[in-house]
C-alpha positions in Angstrom: 42.6 54.5 -18.1 45.8 52.8 -19.2 45.4 49.4 -20.9 46.8 46.5 -19.1 50.1 45.2 -20.4 50.1 41.7 -21.9 51.4 38.8 -19.7 55.2 38.6 -19.7 56.9 35.9 -21.6 58.7 33.2 -19.7 61.9 34.1 -21.4 61.7 37.8 -20.6 64.1 39.7 -18.3 61.3 40.1 -15.7 60.7 36.4 -15.7 64.4 35.7 -15.2 64.5 38.2 -12.4 61.8 36.3 -10.6 63.8 33.1 -10.8 65.0 33.2 -7.2 61.5 33.8 -5.9 60.1 30.7 -7.7 62.8 28.1 -7.9 61.9 25.0 -9.9 63.8 21.8 -10.5 64.6 20.8 -14.0 61.7 18.2 -14.0 59.0 20.4 -12.5 56.8 22.6 -14.7 58.0 26.1 -15.1 55.8 28.9 -13.7 53.3 30.4 -16.1 53.3 34.1 -17.0 50.0 35.7 -16.2 48.2 38.9 -15.1 46.5 39.1 -11.7 43.5 41.3 -11.2 43.2 41.6 -7.4 39.7 43.2 -7.5 41.0 46.5 -5.9 42.6 48.0 -9.0 41.6 47.8 -12.7 45.2 47.4 -13.6 46.5 43.8 -13.9 49.8 42.9 -12.2 52.3 40.7 -13.9 52.9 37.5 -12.0 54.3 34.0 -12.5 51.8 31.4 -11.5 53.3 28.2 -10.0 51.1 25.1 -9.4 52.4 22.5 -7.0 50.8 19.3 -5.6 49.4 19.6 -2.1 47.8 17.2 0.4 44.3 18.4 -0.5 44.9 19.0 -4.2 46.9 21.5 -6.4 48.0 24.7 -4.7 48.6 28.0 -6.5 51.3 30.5 -5.8 51.6 33.9 -7.5 55.1 35.5 -7.7 55.0 39.2 -8.6 57.5 40.3 -11.2 58.7 43.5 -12.6 59.2 46.9 -11.0 55.9 46.7 -9.1 57.0 43.8 -7.0 54.9 42.8 -4.0 54.5 39.8 -1.7 54.0 36.3 -2.9 50.4 35.2 -2.8 49.3 31.7 -1.8 46.0 30.1 -2.7 44.6 26.9 -1.2 43.1 24.3 -3.5 39.5 25.2 -2.6 40.2 28.9 -3.1 40.7 28.5 -6.8 37.9 27.7 -9.3 40.1 25.6 -11.5 38.9 26.1 -15.1 37.6 23.2 -17.2 39.7 21.3 -19.5 39.9 22.3 -23.1 40.4 20.5 -26.4 44.1 20.9 -27.4 43.0 21.0 -31.1 40.8 24.1 -30.3 42.5 26.0 -27.5 40.8 29.1 -26.2 42.6 32.4 -26.9 42.4 33.5 -23.3 42.0 31.7 -20.0 40.4 33.3 -16.9 40.9 31.7 -13.5 38.4 32.8 -10.8 40.1 33.4 -7.4 37.0 34.3 -5.5 37.3 37.4 -3.3 40.9 37.8 -4.3 40.2 38.6 -7.9 41.0 36.6 -11.0 44.0 35.4 -13.0 44.3 35.9 -16.8 46.5 33.7 -19.0 47.0 34.1 -22.8 48.9 32.5 -25.6 51.2 29.6 -25.0 50.8 30.0 -21.3 47.4 28.3 -21.5 49.0 25.0 -22.5 51.7 25.3 -19.9 49.0 26.1 -17.2 47.1 22.8 -18.0 50.3 20.8 -18.1 51.3 22.2 -14.7 47.8 21.5 -13.3 47.9 17.9 -14.5 51.4 17.4 -13.1 50.1 18.6 -9.7 47.6 15.8 -9.7 44.4 17.6 -10.8 42.0 15.4 -12.8 39.0 16.8 -14.5 35.6 15.4 -13.7 33.6 13.2 -16.1 31.5 16.2 -17.3 34.7 18.1 -18.2 36.2 15.0 -20.0 33.0 14.6 -22.0 33.0 18.2 -23.0 36.5 17.8 -24.4 35.8 14.4 -26.0 32.6 14.2 -28.0 32.9 10.5 -28.6 32.8 9.8 -24.9 29.8 12.1 -24.5 27.9 10.3 -27.3 28.6 6.9 -25.8 27.4 8.1 -22.3 24.2 9.6 -23.8 23.4 6.5 -25.8 24.0 4.3 -22.7 21.8 6.6 -20.6 18.9 6.5 -23.2 19.3 2.7 -23.4 19.1 2.4 -19.6 16.0 4.6 -19.5 14.3 2.6 -22.2 15.1 -0.7 -20.4 13.9 0.7 -17.1 10.6 1.9 -18.6 10.1 -1.3 -20.6 11.1 -3.9 -17.9 12.1 -2.2 -14.7 8.9 -0.1 -14.2 6.4 -3.0 -14.7 8.5 -5.3 -12.4 8.8 -2.6 -9.7 5.1 -1.8 -10.0 4.2 -5.5 -9.5 6.3 -5.6 -6.3 4.9 -2.4 -5.0 1.3 -3.5 -5.8 1.7 -6.4 -3.5 1.9 -4.0 -0.6 -1.2 -2.0 -1.6 -4.0 -2.9 0.8 -7.4 -3.9 -0.5 -9.0 -1.2 1.6 -7.1 1.5 -0.3 -8.3 0.1 -3.6 -12.0 0.0 -2.6 -11.7 3.6 -1.3 -10.1 4.7 -4.5 -12.8 2.9 -6.6 -15.6 4.5 -4.6 -14.1 8.0 -5.0 -13.5 7.5 -8.7 -17.0 6.3 -9.4 -18.5 9.2 -7.5 -16.5 11.6 -9.7 -17.5 9.8 -12.9 -21.2 9.8 -11.8 -21.1 13.6 -11.6 -19.5 14.0 -15.0 -19.3 11.1 -17.4 -21.9 8.6 -16.2 -25.6 8.8 -15.5 -28.0 6.4 -13.7 -28.8 3.3 -15.8 -32.1 3.0 -17.7 -31.9 -0.7 -18.3 -35.0 -2.6 -17.2 -34.7 -4.1 -13.7 -35.3 -7.6 -15.2 -32.4 -7.1 -17.6 -30.1 -5.9 -14.8 -31.1 -8.8 -12.7 -30.3 -11.3 -15.5 -26.9 -9.8 -16.2 -26.1 -9.6 -12.4 -27.0 -13.4 -12.1 -24.5 -14.1 -15.0 -21.8 -12.0 -13.2 -22.4 -13.7 -9.9 -22.1 -17.1 -11.5 -18.7 -16.1 -13.0 -17.6 -14.7 -9.7 -18.3 -18.0 -8.0 -16.1 -19.8 -10.6 -13.2 -17.4 -10.2 -10.1 -19.4 -9.3 -7.6 -18.4 -6.6 -5.6 -15.3 -7.1 -2.5 -15.4 -9.3 0.7 -16.5 -7.5 2.2 -13.0 -7.6 -0.8 -11.7 -5.6 -1.4 -14.7 -3.3 -4.1 -14.1 -0.8 -5.8 -11.3 -2.8 -9.5 -11.8 -2.5 -11.6 -8.8 -3.6 -15.4 -8.8 -3.4 -16.6 -8.6 -7.0 -19.7 -6.5 -7.6 -21.4 -5.2 -10.7 -22.7 -1.7 -11.3 -24.8 -0.4 -14.2 -24.5 3.1 -15.7 -25.5 5.1 -18.7 -22.8 6.9 -20.8 -19.5 6.3 -22.5 -21.2 4.4 -25.3 -20.9 0.6 -25.4 -18.4 0.1 -22.7 -17.4 -1.8 -19.6 -14.5 -1.1 -17.2 -13.0 -2.4 -14.0 -12.1 -0.3 -11.0 -9.6 -1.5 -8.3 -10.9 -3.5 -5.5 -13.5 -5.6 -7.4 -16.0 -3.1 -8.9 -17.0 -3.7 -12.6 -19.1 -1.2 -14.4 -21.2 -2.0 -17.5 -22.9 0.7 -19.6 -26.4 0.5 -21.1 -24.8 0.9 -24.5 -23.0 -2.5 -24.2 -26.1 -4.4 -23.1 -28.2 -2.7 -25.8 -25.7 -3.5 -28.6 -25.7 -7.1 -27.6 -29.5 -7.2 -27.6 -29.8 -5.3 -30.9 -27.4 -7.7 -32.6 -29.2 -10.8 -31.1 -26.0 -12.0 -29.4 -27.6 -12.8 -26.0 -26.2 -12.6 -22.6 -23.2 -14.9 -23.3 -21.6 -12.1 -25.2 -21.9 -9.7 -22.2 -20.7 -12.5 -19.9 -17.5 -12.7 -21.9 -16.9 -9.0 -21.5 -17.6 -9.3 -17.8 -15.1 -12.2 -17.6 -12.5 -9.9 -19.3 -13.1 -7.2 -16.7 -12.9 -9.7 -13.8 -9.5 -10.5 -15.2 -8.4 -6.9 -14.9 -9.6 -7.0 -11.2 -7.9 -10.2 -10.3 -4.6 -9.2 -11.9 -4.9 -5.8 -10.3 -4.2 -4.0 -13.6 -5.6 -0.7 -12.5 -3.6 -0.5 -9.3 -0.5 -1.6 -11.2 -1.0 1.2 -13.7 -1.5 3.7 -11.0 1.7 2.5 -9.3 3.6 2.6 -12.6 2.5 6.2 -13.2 3.7 6.8 -9.6 7.1 5.3 -10.3 7.5 7.5 -13.4 5.8 10.7 -12.3 5.1 10.9 -8.6 8.5 9.4 -7.8 10.1 12.4 -9.5 7.9 14.7 -7.4 8.9 12.9 -4.2 12.6 13.2 -5.2 12.1 16.9 -5.6 10.1 17.3 -2.4 6.8 18.0 -4.1 4.2 15.9 -2.3 1.4 18.5 -2.1 -0.8 16.7 -4.7 0.3 13.1 -3.9 -3.0 12.0 -2.2 -5.3 13.5 -4.9 -3.4 12.2 -7.9 -4.5 8.6 -7.7 -8.2 9.2 -8.4 -7.4 11.5 -11.3 -5.0 9.0 -12.8 -7.6 6.1 -12.7 -10.2 8.0 -14.7 -7.7 8.8 -17.5 -5.7 5.7 -17.7 -5.8 3.2 -20.5 -4.7 -0.4 -20.0 -1.5 -1.4 -21.7 -1.5 -4.0 -24.5 0.0 -6.6 -22.1 -2.8 -6.0 -19.6 -5.4 -6.4 -22.3 -3.9 -9.7 -23.5 -3.7 -10.9 -19.9 -7.3 -10.1 -19.3 -8.4 -11.8 -22.6 -6.5 -14.9 -21.5 -8.2 -14.8 -18.1 -11.6 -14.4 -19.8 -10.9 -17.4 -22.1 -10.0 -19.6 -19.1 -12.9 -18.4 -16.9 -15.5 -18.9 -19.7 -14.1 -22.4 -20.3 -14.3 -23.1 -16.6 -18.0 -22.0 -16.7 -18.6 -23.9 -19.9 -19.7 -20.8 -21.8 -18.9 -20.0 -25.4 -16.5 -17.2 -26.2 -17.6 -16.7 -29.9 -20.5 -14.3 -28.9 -18.0 -12.0 -27.1 -16.0 -11.9 -30.4 -19.1 -11.0 -32.3 -19.9 -8.3 -29.8 -16.5 -6.7 -30.0 -16.7 -6.7 -33.8 -20.2 -5.2 -33.7 -19.1 -2.4 -31.3 -16.1 -1.6 -33.6 -18.4 -1.6 -36.6 -20.8 0.8 -35.0 -18.0 3.1 -33.8 -16.6 3.3 -37.4 -20.0 4.0 -38.8 -20.7 6.7 -36.2 -17.2 8.2 -36.8 -17.9 8.3 -40.5 -21.3 9.9 -40.0 -19.7 12.6 -37.8 -17.1 13.3 -40.4 -19.7 13.5 -43.1 -21.9 15.7 -40.9 -19.0 18.1 -40.3 -18.2 18.2 -44.1 -21.9 18.9 -44.9 -22.0 21.6 -42.3 -18.9 23.3 -43.8 -20.4 23.0 -47.3 -23.7 24.4 -46.1 -22.0 27.4 -44.4 -20.0 28.1 -47.5 -23.0 27.9 -49.7 -25.0 30.2 -47.5 -22.2 32.7 -47.5 -21.8 32.6 -51.3 -25.4 32.0 -52.3 -26.7 32.1 -55.9 -26.1 35.4 -57.8 -28.6 38.0 -56.7 -30.2 36.0 -53.9 -30.3 37.6 -50.4 -31.8 36.9 -47.0 -33.8 33.8 -46.4 -34.2 33.0 -50.1 -30.5 32.7 -50.4 -30.3 30.4 -47.4 -33.0 28.1 -48.8 -31.4 28.0 -52.2 -28.0 27.3 -50.9 -28.9 24.6 -48.3 -27.9 21.1 -49.5 -30.3 18.1 -48.9 -29.7 16.3 -45.6 -29.2 12.6 -45.3 -31.8 11.1 -43.0 -29.2 8.9 -41.5 -27.2 11.8 -40.2 -30.1 13.3 -38.1 -28.9 13.9 -34.5 -32.1 12.2 -33.3 -30.9 8.9 -34.8 -27.4 8.9 -33.5 -26.1 6.8 -30.7 -24.0 8.0 -27.8 -20.6 9.4 -28.9 -18.0 6.7 -29.3 -14.3 6.8 -29.8 -12.9 6.3 -33.2 -11.6 2.8 -34.0 -7.9 2.7 -33.5 -7.4 0.9 -36.8 -8.6 3.9 -38.8 -5.3 5.6 -38.4 -1.8 4.3 -38.5 -0.7 6.7 -35.7 -3.7 5.8 -33.6 -2.8 2.1 -34.1 0.7 2.7 -32.8 -0.7 4.6 -29.8 -3.6 2.3 -29.0 -3.3 0.2 -25.9 -5.8 -2.6 -27.0 -4.7 -5.3 -29.5 -6.4 -5.2 -32.9 -10.1 -6.0 -32.7 -10.0 -8.5 -35.6 -7.1 -10.3 -34.0 -8.8 -10.5 -30.6 -12.1 -11.7 -32.2 -10.2 -14.5 -34.0 -8.6 -15.6 -30.8 -11.9 -15.6 -28.9 -13.6 -17.6 -31.6 -10.8 -20.2 -31.4 -11.0 -20.3 -27.6 -7.3 -19.8 -27.2 -4.5 -17.3 -28.1 -0.8 -18.0 -28.7 0.2 -15.7 -25.8 -2.1 -17.5 -23.4 -0.7 -20.4 -21.2 -2.3 -23.7 -21.8 -4.6 -24.8 -18.9 
């Protein structure tokens, strides 16, 4: 196969011979020498490519040159895949222009600069993507602006939009979601309560008294009036949480910790007031909607709605309240406890007690894991010459009575303050800070009554 000849130079005899076929005024760009591969032959044909402005964009005309000759070929603007712009400081050695079913055009050397000059003179303007590729400074500015807009939308736009959308969520949907979520948790994370009926009755009376003192709904959710009800469960350690629509769940561990520390029911009442704050401010629903704006919204944009209806319940069980929600619920608890003329210091003591027990349990678990590793290593190595059960007995380290599984409480999460990374990722404000604010009966971020 014979190699294709290089594109003719504009000053060659063949280019001059083609002059009558491609007349150009002194001010118009001169035709560009190129080779046309028409898709029917492997041999490229020498042509002069002329670009002229048209009503729908630049138009390309190929004028054959040399002994081969041939008819002039015309290409409409949409028949040419105009190549992207290039950086003049780093021009490509060869430029290929896709002509669709009619082959391709190949330009080399100085003809590349002349091609782009003719293309611009014909009114072609590269898109923003092409301009960014040729100008890295513009690309960097656009990327930084995009990141800034995303951050601002996530920080301010998403919460604002979630609040507006939450107003349209009916109370019936919230109660249905809460019922489904609690049923799922009962089959996995929670068990029936073992608190004495008298203890449950006393705490329910405190909860009902707080519910009667609940003021009207916040202005942003005017008319929102959920029916508040209290549920008791066993599991999840010392904990309490609010579900959308008015359901508040208290675990046995929370009530038992308050009794064990001698804090009384006022401490539990403070926690209940905090959870009522989550209900009244619709924090769980807002969080679900926020996740929808960020996640489900993308799925809707892509047409994927197959799991839309089942996503809400799964989100609720795994969501943690944001720091802003926790502070808002604390402020609500302070106001509600003041309205009911109840002290908030016991709640602060209860929070500190729970955090202390969680740290202690976490430390015991770490020590237990270290003891287990040491014991396994000692059993594996053993004293010299010892084998079988004798080696196991000789290698086994003494156990601390406090680490016996029989004396442990329910598993609890590690305190977020134990790790700098966990502190950054935690959604609750610091326990010590919250306790100090609760003892004072006011927090700087809370509005004065």
